[in-house]
N, C-alpha and C positions, 0 to 999 in steps of 0.2 A: 549555407547554415548548418551549424553544427547540433544533433539532437539527442538529447539524453531520454530514453524511457525510465520511468521510476514506479516501485511498490513498496508496499509495508505490510508487515504482519504484526499484528497488538494482540494482548494477553492481557485479562484483568489484575489488579493490583490484589492483594491479600486481601480476601473480604474482610476480616477483623483488623485489619490495618485503615481502613475507611473510615472516615468522621459517621458517628450514630445517625445523623442528620441524614447524610447522603446515601448511606444504606436503605433508610427507611423511605426516600424517595424513588432510588430505583426500584425497591419491591413495592412500591405503592400501587393497589388493585389488584392484587394477585388473592386469587378465588381458590387456590390450590396449595398442594404442595409444589404440583409440576410446575404451576404456574412461576409460584415464587422461583424454585431454581431457575427457571427459562429467563427470568426478569435479571437475575444474578449474572447470567452469561452474559447478557447484553451488554453490560458495563464496557467489555473488551471495546466498544465503538466509542467510550468517552475518553477525552486527554484526562478527564480530571478522576477518573477511576480506574486506568488501564495505562499501559506503558507500549513502546516499540520494542521487540523484540529482534525482529530482523528488518532490515532494510536491502534493497537490490537496485541497482541502475545498470543500464546497458546502453553502449551507443549502438543504433541498429545498422548502421553502416560498418563499423569494422567487426560486431558484434562479441567484441569485448566489454566484459563489464565488472561490476565490483558487489560484494554481498557482506553487510556487516550483520553479526548477530550479537547475542547478549553473551557475556562472557565476562566474569570477576577477575579475570587474570589476560592479559594481553595475548592473542593467539594470531598467526598469519601462516598463508600457506593459499593453493592454488586449486581450483576445482580439475579433476581428472583429465577433461580434455585440453586444461590451459587457458579459457576461454575467458574464466570469471577470476578474481582474487578473493578470498576469503580473508575478514577479520573479523578475529572475536574480542569485544571489549564493551563497557558500561555505556549504557544508552547514553548519556551525554557527550561522550567521546562519540558515539556513534552518527549522533545527529550533526554536531558540529565538523565531522569528516564528510557527511552528506550535505550540507549546506554550500561546504568550500569547493566539492567537486561538482554540483550542477550550478554552479555560478559559472563556470568555465565554457557553459552553453549556452547557444543561442536561444532554443526552444527546448521546451520539456515536455512531455509525452505521458499520458496517464489513462488508466480508465476508473471513472469515477473519482479521480481525486482533486476534484476542484472542490466537490462537497466533503471526500472524507479523507484522504490522504494528506492533502494540505494543508486543513486546518489542524488534524492531530498534530502534524509534524511540528508546525508551527509554535502550538501552542504548549506541547512537549518541551520545546526547545526555550520559550520562553520560564516555564518555571525550571528550567535549570540554566537561566542567563545565558543560555546560546541563542545571538541575535541572527533570525533566520536571512539569507542571502538574499530573497525575493519573494514575491507575492503570488502562491500559488492559487489564490481565489480572488484573482483580480476579474475587470468587466468580461463578464458572463458569453459575450458575442464576439470576442477577439479569438484567434487563434494564431496570434503571432507569439506568442511569448510562451503558452501554455495550452496545448492540445490534449483536452480533456476528449475522452474517444466515447464515453457513455453520452457526452453533450452531443457530439459530433451525430451520432445513431439516431438519439431525440432530437435532435434539430433544436438544440436549446429547451428541450422541455417543451417544446411542441406534440411532440408525439406521445400518445397515452402509454404504450409497453416501454418499459426499462429493462432492455434484455442484460442478462447478468456477462459477464466475460467468456463462460462456458457456453450461454446460448448464441452469443457473437462468433466464436471460436467452431462452434459445429456448422453454423449456417455458412461461414464463409471458409470452410474446409481446413480450419488450422487444427492441428493437434492439440486438445485443450489441455490446461493444466490442472484441473480438477481429475481427482478420483475418486471412488467409493472410501478411499481409506484417508485419503488427505483434501481436503478443501476449506474453506474458510471458516464455518462452523465448527470445522475438526480441531481447529489450531488448538484453542484451551486444552481441551482433552491430552493432544498431542505435547504441548509444553507441560502439563503435570505429571505425564509418564515420561518425561527428561527426554523425548525425540524432538530434540531442538534442532539437530542434523536433519531432519527431516523438513522440517518447517522452512528452515534456509533453500534447501531444495527445492521446495515448493513455490517459493518465493521468487526464485530465480527462473523457474517457469512459467509463473506469471509476468515477469517482465520480457521474456522472449515471446509467450504467446501476444502480448501488447504491443511489441515492436512489429510481428508479422502483420499483426492487423492494422496498425498504420501503414505499414506499406503498401495494404490492399486500399484503404481508406485515402491515402495522401493524393492518389491520382482520379478519385471519383468523387467521394464525397466532401473529401476538404475544401475544394475549388468553390462549391457552393459557399460555402462560410465566410470567403474571402469578398462577396459580391454586398 
């Protein structure tokens, strides 16, 4: 069975480009300037107010992968170690090529992809007129087509604690992709600073860490999900 791990990084669309009522809804209830700014930043989680700027995939068996990143002009290259193909392109192309790539695999693996990455990618694709090649938010209790490791570690929501990828990596002795300088909440500011290459590298580390976590859970917890 062929497997592909995936992850995305997203940033909010320009604030003043959003519909006024959408802006009001996003910041509704803010009681201070800090809370207002915080609510604005959370738009990065909504496909209606944000966009994908990096998408990464990896085959955990071969360790080969691909990273698409936002670029107004076509760019192609390879990572320094030769393991990842790097493609700069507009979001619509990024999404179309992602769906074509994952359609070739039997099974997809993510961390919180059923709740976030999958719906985000699917809605953004629909907005661009790009048809998704598969449903990443299907039957929650199945791990045959899409293995969301967050779901595995929380036993499909039965456990009260939802670990972050960083917490899971630390617990399993896997090098965490997160750092003080680059983590999920730091991506919007890094994007505004023009540090897209760092975001792309961070997304690559995310899929590599997720792939390693999958290798640890496949012989231990995943068999429980098949019963």
